[in-house]
MARNULO-101223 format. One record per residue (C-alpha): x, y, z; residue in one letter. Coordinates in steps of 0.25 Angstrom, whole numbers, plus 2048, in hexadecimal, padded with zeros to 3 digits. Example, Ala and Ser with C-alpha at 12.3 -4.5 7.8 and 13.67 -1.06 7.14 Angstrom:
MARNULO-101223
+-----+-----+-----+----+
:  xx :  yy :  zz : aa :
+-----+-----+-----+----+
: 831 : 7EE : 81F :  A :
: 837 : 7FC : 81D :  S :
+-----+-----+-----+----+
This chain:
MARNULO-101223
+-----+-----+-----+----+
:  xx :  yy :  zz : aa :
+-----+-----+-----+----+
: 835 : 812 : 851 :  M :
: 828 : 815 : 849 :  N :
: 825 : 815 : 83A :  S :
: 81E : 821 : 834 :  H :
: 819 : 824 : 826 :  I :
: 821 : 830 : 821 :  V :
: 81E : 82F : 812 :  G :
: 812 : 82B : 80A :  W :
: 80E : 82A : 7FC :  G :
: 804 : 824 : 7F2 :  K :
: 802 : 821 : 7E3 :  Y :
: 7F5 : 81F : 7DC :  L :
: 7F5 : 81B : 7CD :  P :
: 7F0 : 826 : 7C4 :  A :
: 7E6 : 81D : 7BD :  K :
: 7D8 : 81D : 7C4 :  V :
: 7CC : 814 : 7C2 :  I :
: 7BF : 819 : 7C7 :  T :
: 7B3 : 811 : 7CB :  N :
: 7AB : 815 : 7BE :  A :
: 7B6 : 80F : 7B6 :  E :
: 7B6 : 802 : 7BD :  L :
: 7A7 : 802 : 7BC :  A :
: 7A9 : 801 : 7AD :  Q :
: 7B4 : 7F6 : 7AD :  S :
: 7B1 : 7EE : 7B9 :  A :
: 7A2 : 7F0 : 7BB :  G :
: 7A3 : 7F6 : 7C9 :  I :
: 798 : 7FF : 7CF :  D :
: 7A0 : 80C : 7D0 :  A :
: 797 : 813 : 7DA :  A :
: 796 : 807 : 7E3 :  W :
: 7A6 : 806 : 7E3 :  V :
: 7A6 : 815 : 7E7 :  K :
: 79B : 815 : 7F1 :  E :
: 79D : 807 : 7F8 :  R :
: 7AC : 804 : 7F6 :  V :
: 7B1 : 813 : 7F6 :  G :
: 7B9 : 812 : 7EA :  I :
: 7B8 : 81C : 7DE :  E :
: 7C5 : 819 : 7D6 :  E :
: 7D2 : 812 : 7D7 :  R :
: 7E0 : 814 : 7D1 :  H :
: 7E6 : 80A : 7C8 :  V :
: 7F4 : 808 : 7C3 :  V :
: 7F8 : 80A : 7B4 :  E :
: 7FD : 7FD : 7AD :  P :
: 80C : 800 : 7AF :  K :
: 80A : 803 : 7BE :  Q :
: 80C : 7F9 : 7C9 :  A :
: 80D : 7F9 : 7D9 :  S :
: 81C : 7FC : 7DA :  A :
: 81A : 809 : 7D1 :  D :
: 80F : 80E : 7DA :  M :
: 816 : 80A : 7E7 :  A :
: 822 : 812 : 7E2 :  T :
: 81A : 81F : 7DF :  R :
: 814 : 81E : 7ED :  A :
: 821 : 81B : 7F3 :  A :
: 828 : 827 : 7ED :  H :
: 81D : 830 : 7F2 :  A :
: 81E : 82B : 800 :  A :
: 82E : 82C : 800 :  L :
: 82D : 83A : 7FB :  E :
: 824 : 83E : 806 :  L :
: 82C : 837 : 811 :  A :
: 839 : 83E : 80B :  D :
: 840 : 830 : 80B :  I :
: 848 : 82B : 800 :  S :
: 846 : 81D : 7FB :  P :
: 854 : 819 : 7FF :  S :
: 850 : 81C : 80D :  Q :
: 845 : 811 : 80D :  L :
: 848 : 804 : 815 :  D :
: 83C : 7FC : 811 :  L :
: 831 : 7FD : 806 :  I :
: 824 : 7F5 : 808 :  I :
: 81A : 7F4 : 7FD :  V :
: 80C : 7EF : 801 :  A :
: 805 : 7EA : 7F5 :  T :
: 7FD : 7DE : 7F0 :  N :
: 800 : 7E2 : 7E1 :  T :
: 80F : 7E2 : 7E0 :  P :
: 815 : 7E4 : 7D2 :  D :
: 81B : 7D6 : 7D3 :  Y :
: 81A : 7CA : 7DC :  L :
: 829 : 7CD : 7DD :  F :
: 831 : 7D5 : 7DE :  P :
: 82A : 7DD : 7E9 :  A :
: 823 : 7EA : 7E5 :  T :
: 82B : 7F0 : 7F1 :  A :
: 838 : 7ED : 7EB :  C :
: 834 : 7F3 : 7DE :  M :
: 830 : 800 : 7E5 :  V :
: 83D : 800 : 7ED :  Q :
: 844 : 7FF : 7DF :  D :
: 83C : 80A : 7D9 :  A :
: 83E : 813 : 7E5 :  L :
: 84D : 811 : 7E6 :  G :
: 84B : 80C : 7F5 :  A :
: 858 : 805 : 7F4 :  D :
: 859 : 803 : 803 :  H :
: 84B : 7FE : 806 :  A :
: 846 : 7EF : 807 :  A :
: 839 : 7ED : 800 :  A :
: 82D : 7E3 : 801 :  F :
: 81F : 7E2 : 7FD :  D :
: 814 : 7DF : 807 :  L :
: 806 : 7D8 : 803 :  A :
: 7FA : 7D8 : 80D :  A :
: 7EE : 7DC : 804 :  G :
: 7E9 : 7EA : 806 :  C :
: 7EF : 7EA : 814 :  S :
: 7FD : 7E9 : 80F :  A :
: 801 : 7F8 : 811 :  F :
: 7FD : 7F7 : 81F :  A :
: 805 : 7EB : 821 :  Y :
: 811 : 7F1 : 81A :  A :
: 810 : 7FE : 823 :  L :
: 810 : 7F5 : 830 :  V :
: 81C : 7ED : 82A :  T :
: 824 : 7FA : 827 :  A :
: 820 : 800 : 835 :  D :
: 826 : 7F3 : 83B :  R :
: 833 : 7F4 : 833 :  F :
: 835 : 802 : 838 :  I :
: 831 : 800 : 847 :  R :
: 83C : 7F5 : 847 :  T :
: 846 : 7FF : 843 :  G :
: 849 : 7F7 : 836 :  A :
: 845 : 802 : 82C :  Y :
: 844 : 811 : 82C :  R :
: 83C : 814 : 81F :  Y :
: 832 : 80B : 819 :  I :
: 82A : 80D : 80C :  L :
: 81C : 806 : 80D :  V :
: 814 : 806 : 800 :  I :
: 806 : 801 : 7FD :  G :
: 803 : 7FE : 7EE :  V :
: 7F9 : 7F7 : 7E6 :  E :
: 7F6 : 7F5 : 7D7 :  T :
: 7E9 : 7ED : 7DA :  V :
: 7E4 : 7F1 : 7CC :  S :
: 7EE : 7E6 : 7C6 :  R :
: 7E7 : 7DB : 7CE :  I :
: 7D8 : 7DF : 7CB :  L :
: 7CE : 7DA : 7C2 :  D :
: 7C9 : 7E7 : 7BC :  W :
: 7BC : 7E0 : 7B8 :  H :
: 7B9 : 7DC : 7C6 :  D :
: 7B2 : 7E6 : 7CF :  R :
: 7BC : 7E4 : 7DA :  N :
: 7C6 : 7ED : 7D2 :  C :
: 7BE : 7F9 : 7D6 :  A :
: 7C3 : 7F7 : 7E5 :  Y :
: 7D2 : 7F9 : 7E2 :  F :
: 7DD : 802 : 7DD :  G :
: 7EC : 804 : 7DB :  D :
: 7F5 : 80D : 7E3 :  G :
: 801 : 80F : 7EC :  A :
: 804 : 816 : 7FA :  G :
: 811 : 816 : 802 :  A :
: 816 : 81B : 80F :  V :
: 824 : 81D : 815 :  V :
: 826 : 818 : 823 :  L :
: 832 : 81E : 82B :  A :
: 837 : 81A : 839 :  A :
: 835 : 825 : 844 :  S :
: 835 : 826 : 853 :  E :
: 828 : 82F : 851 :  Q :
: 81C : 829 : 857 :  P :
: 811 : 824 : 84E :  G :
: 810 : 81C : 842 :  G :
: 80A : 80E : 843 :  L :
: 803 : 80D : 850 :  L :
: 7FD : 7FF : 84E :  S :
: 7FA : 7F5 : 844 :  F :
: 7F2 : 7E8 : 842 :  E :
: 7F4 : 7DE : 836 :  L :
: 7EB : 7D2 : 833 :  S :
: 7EA : 7C8 : 828 :  S :
: 7DF : 7BD : 825 :  D :
: 7E4 : 7B4 : 81A :  G :
: 7D7 : 7AC : 81A :  S :
: 7D1 : 7B7 : 812 :  G :
: 7DC : 7B8 : 808 :  G :
: 7D2 : 7B5 : 7FC :  D :
: 7C9 : 7C1 : 7FF :  L :
: 7D3 : 7CA : 7F8 :  L :
: 7DD : 7C2 : 7EF :  I :
: 7E5 : 7C3 : 7E2 :  L :
: 7E5 : 7B4 : 7DE :  P :
: 7EE : 7B3 : 7D2 :  G :
: 7FD : 7B7 : 7D0 :  G :
: 803 : 7B1 : 7DD :  G :
: 809 : 7A3 : 7DF :  S :
: 7FB : 79C : 7E1 :  R :
: 7F5 : 7A1 : 7D4 :  Y :
: 801 : 7A5 : 7CC :  P :
: 7FF : 7AD : 7BF :  P :
: 7F8 : 7A3 : 7B5 :  S :
: 7EE : 7A3 : 7AA :  Q :
: 7E4 : 79D : 7B4 :  E :
: 7E6 : 7A8 : 7BE :  V :
: 7E3 : 7B3 : 7B3 :  L :
: 7D7 : 7AB : 7AE :  E :
: 7D1 : 7AA : 7BC :  R :
: 7D4 : 7B9 : 7BF :  G :
: 7DD : 7B6 : 7CB :  M :
: 7E7 : 7C1 : 7C7 :  Q :
: 7DC : 7CB : 7CD :  Y :
: 7DA : 7CE : 7DC :  G :
: 7CD : 7C8 : 7E2 :  R :
: 7C5 : 7CE : 7ED :  M :
: 7B9 : 7C9 : 7F6 :  D :
: 7B4 : 7D7 : 7F8 :  G :
: 7AA : 7D3 : 803 :  R :
: 7B5 : 7CB : 80B :  G :
: 7BF : 7D5 : 80A :  V :
: 7B5 : 7E0 : 80F :  F :
: 7B2 : 7D8 : 81B :  R :
: 7C1 : 7D5 : 81E :  Y :
: 7C4 : 7E3 : 81C :  G :
: 7B9 : 7E8 : 826 :  L :
: 7BD : 7DE : 830 :  R :
: 7CC : 7DF : 82F :  S :
: 7CE : 7EE : 82E :  M :
: 7C4 : 7F0 : 83A :  T :
: 7CD : 7E7 : 842 :  R :
: 7DA : 7EC : 83E :  M :
: 7D6 : 7FA : 841 :  G :
: 7D1 : 7F6 : 84F :  Q :
: 7DE : 7EE : 852 :  V :
: 7E7 : 7F9 : 84D :  A :
: 7E0 : 803 : 856 :  L :
: 7E1 : 7FA : 862 :  A :
: 7F0 : 7F7 : 860 :  K :
: 7F2 : 806 : 85F :  A :
: 7EA : 809 : 86B :  R :
: 7E1 : 812 : 864 :  L :
: 7D2 : 814 : 861 :  T :
: 7CC : 819 : 854 :  I :
: 7CB : 827 : 85A :  D :
: 7DA : 828 : 85A :  D :
: 7DB : 825 : 84B :  I :
: 7DB : 831 : 842 :  D :
: 7D9 : 82A : 834 :  L :
: 7D5 : 81C : 831 :  F :
: 7DA : 817 : 824 :  I :
: 7D4 : 80A : 81F :  P :
: 7D7 : 801 : 813 :  H :
: 7D1 : 808 : 807 :  Q :
: 7C9 : 7FD : 801 :  T :
: 7BA : 7FF : 803 :  N :
: 7B2 : 80B : 809 :  L :
: 7A8 : 803 : 810 :  Q :
: 7B2 : 7FA : 816 :  L :
: 7BA : 807 : 81B :  I :
: 7AD : 80D : 821 :  Q :
: 7A9 : 800 : 828 :  Q :
: 7B7 : 7FE : 82E :  V :
: 7B8 : 80D : 833 :  A :
: 7AA : 80B : 839 :  Q :
: 7AF : 7FE : 841 :  K :
: 7BB : 806 : 845 :  L :
: 7B3 : 812 : 849 :  H :
: 7BB : 81B : 840 :  V :
: 7B4 : 829 : 83D :  P :
: 7B2 : 82B : 82E :  D :
: 7BB : 837 : 82F :  A :
: 7C7 : 82E : 833 :  K :
: 7C5 : 824 : 828 :  V :
: 7CE : 826 : 81B :  F :
: 7C9 : 821 : 80E :  V :
: 7CF : 824 : 800 :  N :
: 7CB : 817 : 7F9 :  M :
: 7C2 : 81F : 7EF :  A :
: 7CE : 823 : 7E7 :  R :
: 7D6 : 817 : 7E7 :  Y :
: 7CE : 80A : 7EA :  A :
: 7D5 : 7FF : 7F2 :  N :
: 7E4 : 800 : 7EF :  I :
: 7E7 : 7F5 : 7F9 :  S :
: 7F5 : 7F7 : 7FF :  S :
: 7F6 : 805 : 7FA :  A :
: 7E9 : 80A : 801 :  A :
: 7EF : 80D : 80E :  L :
: 7FB : 815 : 80A :  P :
: 7F3 : 81D : 800 :  V :
: 7E8 : 81F : 80B :  S :
: 7F3 : 825 : 814 :  L :
: 7F8 : 82E : 808 :  C :
: 7EA : 833 : 806 :  D :
: 7E7 : 835 : 814 :  A :
: 7F3 : 83E : 816 :  I :
: 7F0 : 846 : 809 :  E :
: 7E2 : 848 : 80E :  Q :
: 7E7 : 84D : 81C :  G :
: 7E1 : 841 : 823 :  R :
: 7EE : 83D : 82A :  I :
: 7F6 : 846 : 833 :  K :
: 802 : 844 : 83C :  P :
: 7FE : 83D : 849 :  G :
: 7F1 : 836 : 843 :  D :
: 7EE : 828 : 846 :  R :
: 7EA : 820 : 83A :  L :
: 7E2 : 813 : 83B :  L :
: 7E5 : 80A : 82E :  I :
: 7DD : 7FD : 82B :  T :
: 7DF : 7F5 : 81E :  T :
: 7DC : 7E7 : 819 :  F :
: 7DE : 7DF : 80D :  G :
: 7E1 : 7D2 : 805 :  G :
: 7E7 : 7C6 : 80D :  G :
: 7DF : 7C9 : 815 :  L :
: 7E7 : 7D4 : 81D :  T :
: 7E3 : 7E0 : 825 :  S :
: 7EB : 7EB : 82D :  A :
: 7E8 : 7F6 : 837 :  G :
: 7F2 : 801 : 83A :  L :
: 7F2 : 80D : 843 :  V :
: 7FC : 817 : 83E :  W :
: 7FF : 825 : 845 :  Q :
: 803 : 82F : 83A :  W :
: 80F : 837 : 83F :  S :
: 817 : 83C : 833 :  Q :
: 814 : 84B : 830 :  P :
: 80D : 84D : 823 :  L :
: 814 : 855 : 818 :  P :
: 80D : 863 : 817 :  L :
: 815 : 868 : 80B :  K :
: 818 : 862 : 7FD :  P :
: 827 : 85D : 7FC :  M :
: 830 : 868 : 7F6 :  P :
: 835 : 867 : 7E8 :  F :
: 843 : 865 : 7EC :  V :
: 840 : 85A : 7F6 :  K :
: 837 : 853 : 7EB :  R :
: 843 : 854 : 7E2 :  F :
: 84D : 84E : 7EC :  W :
: 843 : 843 : 7EF :  H :
: 842 : 840 : 7E0 :  A :
: 851 : 840 : 7DE :  L :
: 853 : 836 : 7EA :  R :
: 849 : 82D : 7E4 :  D :
: 84F : 82D : 7D7 :  A :
: 85D : 82A : 7DD :  Q :
: 857 : 81F : 7E5 :  A :
: 850 : 819 : 7D8 :  A :
: 85D : 81A : 7D0 :  F :
: 865 : 813 : 7DA :  R :
: 85A : 808 : 7DA :  S :
: 85C : 807 : 7CB :  R :
: 86B : 805 : 7CC :  L :
: 869 : 7FA : 7D6 :  F :
: 85F : 7F3 : 7CC :  R :
: 86A : 7F5 : 7C1 :  L :
: 874 : 7EF : 7CB :  E :
: 86B : 7E3 : 7CD :  H :
: 86A : 7E1 : 7BE :  R :
: 879 : 7E2 : 7BC :  V :
: 87B : 7D8 : 7C8 :  D :
: 872 : 7CE : 7C1 :  M :
: 87B : 7CE : 7B4 :  L :
: 888 : 7CD : 7BC :  T :
: 88D : 7BF : 7BF :  P :
: 88F : 7BC : 7CD :  V :
: 89C : 7B5 : 7D2 :  E :
: 896 : 7A7 : 7D3 :  E :
: 891 : 7A8 : 7C5 :  E :
: 89F : 7AC : 7C0 :  E :
: 8A5 : 7A1 : 7C8 :  Q :
: 89C : 796 : 7C2 :  E :
: 89F : 79B : 7B4 :  R :
: 8AE : 79A : 7B6 :  K :
+-----+-----+-----+----+
């Protein structure tokens, strides 16, 4: 049994901040960020938006394209480093919002590599026969952990992307993967405050530990080394060469880094996918959003082999070879079908709300043991 991507979707917040705007507030060199890093603008959430909201929007788009109801989902994995809360898991909030009442749900945190890790995890669940339909989401609200007066704020943005994986006997899907971690470099990219080591306090706020910190040079070096190696190992495991690859999708973090990795892997420029100019680094959401954009641009066709490399905080890295096998939609979904999808989603969401009400009623109803104690 293989897993195949049968639906995909993305969501980017409406608010956009350009380099020119950051030049005023954070003192960055707008031209340098565009020319050297490859970023022109980034999307940022509104005050009342959070990761679960964006994840749900991307999930709806992916499910609609896959023609799958939320109630058919067996599992939801949300790859994120910026959850709504430490607990409950953002995946559980998405499960409730979708009305996916039959799905298990959990979050996965692995820096910017989290979506690749989640994709591999979902693939393993399907290959064992445990599940048939899995929703994998990458979402980040990085803007909430940035110091907007520090120049590092120019490198990141917010967004979400999602894919639906389905079990099938059809050849293709995940051909190979390699995952790696190096905890000795964890301090190169870290959010010190807010966890059990440095819980929220006045001291944490005064020291600015609620903001993410990055050693740009150290991260660049690790990214170059790790993405090159992940690409080489993934190709070797799939028994392929770079000539067999139709599209290379690296982590969208730095244009110079992408170019150097592509050069070391001997990937022709025409096969390198880059979209970071519009989004900046959206961490776990970068890979699924890149997949959506590549499909929209006609860069991915049935039968194509994709080489994917990524890296992130932890430190973590991943390399995948994925063969695209699902035919792409050629026509917009008819109105009647869209209406039917909306009706099914509304029904599932209403059922979820009923379950929530039932939980509230249960909390107010004394259990038998309590009644006996009172007697």
